N, C-alpha and C positions, 0 to 999 in steps of 0.2 A: 297659204295653214304649209310649215312644215313636219312632215312624220314624220317621228321617230319609231322605226320597226325596232323588234327585236331581231338576233339572232336567228331564232328558230320561225317568227313570220318570215322572215327575209329566206330564210329556207323554206318552205311550204310555199309557200309562192312560185320560189323558183321552179321546183318539183309540181308544181300544176303547169305552168307556162309550159312546159318539158311536157307534159302530159298530154296539153291541151297541141302541140306540135304535132306529136305523134301521130294524136286519133284524127287531123287533119290531113295529117300526109299519107296515112292508111287507108281511108273515104277519098278522098283523091286519083290513091291507086285500084282502087276497087272496079269504077267506070274500064281506064286500061288491059285490068286482066278479065274482066265481063266479057271485053269484046275480041278478044283473044281466041277465047272459050266459045263464043259465036262464031266465030270468022271456022272456026276448027268443027260448029255443027256439034259441040258441047253443050250447050243448053239444058239437056235432063239429067247431067253429072252431078254427083253430091256437091263436088266442088262448088261448080258454077251456085247452087245451091246456097250452100253455106256463104259463097258471097253475097248473096240477098241478101240474106240474110242480117249480114255486117251492114251489107248496109243500110239499110234499117236500121238496125239498133243506131249505129254514130250520126245520121240522117236526124234521130229523134236527140239524143244525146249533145248534138252542136244546138238544134232548134235549141231548150234551154237556155243551155251557156248563152245564143243570142238574143231570148226574152230577157235573160238579166244583166242584157250589155256588157259582157265577155269577149265577144266574139265580135 
């Protein structure tokens, strides 16, 4: 089945793909930074807690994308 998409639809899809790549990249970078902070004994810092929160938030977003077969 050949589908013709409008330029607006193609642009929207490209933006989604870019956003998803950025989200996955940030999600994968978080554990690296958290490990560095842990190695430095900084598990109680605001930055560590921020990363933990972001990791949890991104995990939920990724789960939604997986549920709908987008990843």
